[in-house]
C-alpha angles and dihedrals in degrees: 000000000000114000095202118120102244119222131197115197118210119186133129091223111082092201091058091050093048091046092054093045092054098036093104145336094289095185090056088058093047099260133112125200102221099176150335135227134189097217143009095266092056090046094054091051090053098044095070091056101036100039096205122193093215132027113204105198141176117229105219109058137137124256094013124014128214096262093055090043090054092051091050093047093050090047096050104021107026093170093061114096121221127210118184130215116212146156125241091262092060096053096111088048089051091052091055092053092063086075087061093055107271110160099202144337138229121205111226093226087060094047094135128140098251098046095046093046092050092052092047094048091048091053093042089054089062095053108103095204090061095048098069091069132031112267114245114260135168092016124139120258120272120254089248093055093048093049091046091053092048091048093051092051097253108162112244133172109261094220091050091050091049091051093049098042105025095096092049096050109035099160130093103239137052133198136175126227118194145172118204114217097167112135093016124119097227130155126232087250091057092048090051091047091055092046092048091048091053092047091046092055091049091048089056090054093045090060089065098032121053086180093078132079128163139190132200110235129209100240132175105292129282094026121101109216133184127184115214122200114191144147116272089243088064096056092090088065094060095091091052093047090047093051095049090047093048090048092052093047090048088062088065086067094236118136098230136127131224109229122204116198129215110274119255131195107220131049089224087069090064097106093044092051092047096049102034100034116020101034091044091052090048087057090049088057087071088075096046105064097171100046119102094176125049116188121191093235100042102069115118119240109283114254122241112279113261118254111262112273109259100225092174092057091044091050092048091053089051094050090051088050091241089142098157090055092048095048093044090053091047095050092046090052091047091052091053092043096055095049093064103083093189090069110115109255093224090051091051094049092044090054092054094048093046091052091051090050093049095047090052093049094046094051091046091052089051091056096252116148100256100165093114092044091050090054097042097045090077090057089052092047091054095042092050091049091052095045114119096191132051095227092053091051091047091051089057091057090048089052091050090050087055089054090049091051090053089052090050093046091049092058091043090053092047090047091047092051091050092049092046091052090054091052094047092047090051091053091050090050097046106029091114091059129079090276121176138159094260094053093045092048089051091052092052095039092244131138106251094233091048091049091051091051093043092051093050092046096050099036136049091236135047121247096261095046092048093048090051091050093051092048094045093048089054091045090052090052092051092046091053090050089057096205103109127053120250090249091053092047090052091060093040092061097045105270112124092181111069095197092050090052091053091048093050093044093053092046092056101037103027090234134086115245091253094049090047090052092050092053096043105033110140 
């Protein structure tokens, strides 16, 4: 059993956590950093598994603060000691936490090596489980701590690293295997299942290849990361290993990809390979939705970067209500944008969200009813941010465009109905006059042919048929009243030619005006 005093660091500032981790050679002082968390809730989930002796925690954190974390620890794990980190302004707050079981505190302005170490050693000396055996001191760092420092970019002497890790990694080449779980709602059990599957596949290969060793690295959560050390002659087998691993993980029904980095020759290049090769390839996976294996040498040649989106031109088309032109340009640009896998994922998602924001603002400024768009845009912002594939994010923009088109059509329909009512009212007011399409178009400042088309589009009858119907309905009413002669009625409803009136009336009613009067006389 390890006789290190195990520490868990809890702080919502990543730089503070990294600073503490790399403050000193903790193993040499008898301590081991076993984990880190960004809030109390995360810390509680890790404590059961890691079983730290001391929890070093900040006070002010989101989700669960340090005071509540201390209460929970003392309730569930009374043997674990808690030391709080605080600023001068929190001192009264710190004092209150001692009632919850805090052992000691460290002010962040005094966060120096000597002071922190003294506090930790004083607390470790009071932990019964560490007193039965002498606490480790002056021992070399563990392989995990060295690799973690290398991975985080901590500067280390190359000769010292070689001395500490040489026996563990005897082969000439290194490579990283990773699975990116960022943005996925996965359980700890699913993460463990993926990691065990990867290790299981490598164990199968190791049986037949004594030129392979591997080590599980502590990467930025939630990324699963394995370091392979192998002979250069084994590099040709990487594609095969990757395929079998991807196939096995695919059986877990999780939409993830195995990423294989470019090989490197020295362990000191670990951080460079991780940042410049593996993480970059994980971002590239955003543009390859159907790939479950991404190999460093199998990427197609990157397409030419899309021309910058011309927001001014897009806005001008909108203001002129040339919506089809604007949307066609936007979708063409989106298609080109999502085919270039070297585009930064954040840049791609930001473009989509910015377009949604601009469309909503433009329509609102143009007096369109954008209440639904204003509400729904937040759903689209969140969904785009959580998208793990470019095509899924692009489909969200396409869906929003559909919503915007409905908003535009709704106003157009309302506007069309209002205009149509004006036209119909005018006909009812002037049917008795010598009304024709040309005169009416002139009154409303329309082109006659446009008015004819507009009338037919927005009404179930054309202009002439509707005018006849209005006139004949009025004529029928006058004929039933029996007061005016048929010739007079003809002129009263807008027909200057008596015979033409009779012809039109019979065509629409099936009866001549005189016959109609006889049958319907009041």
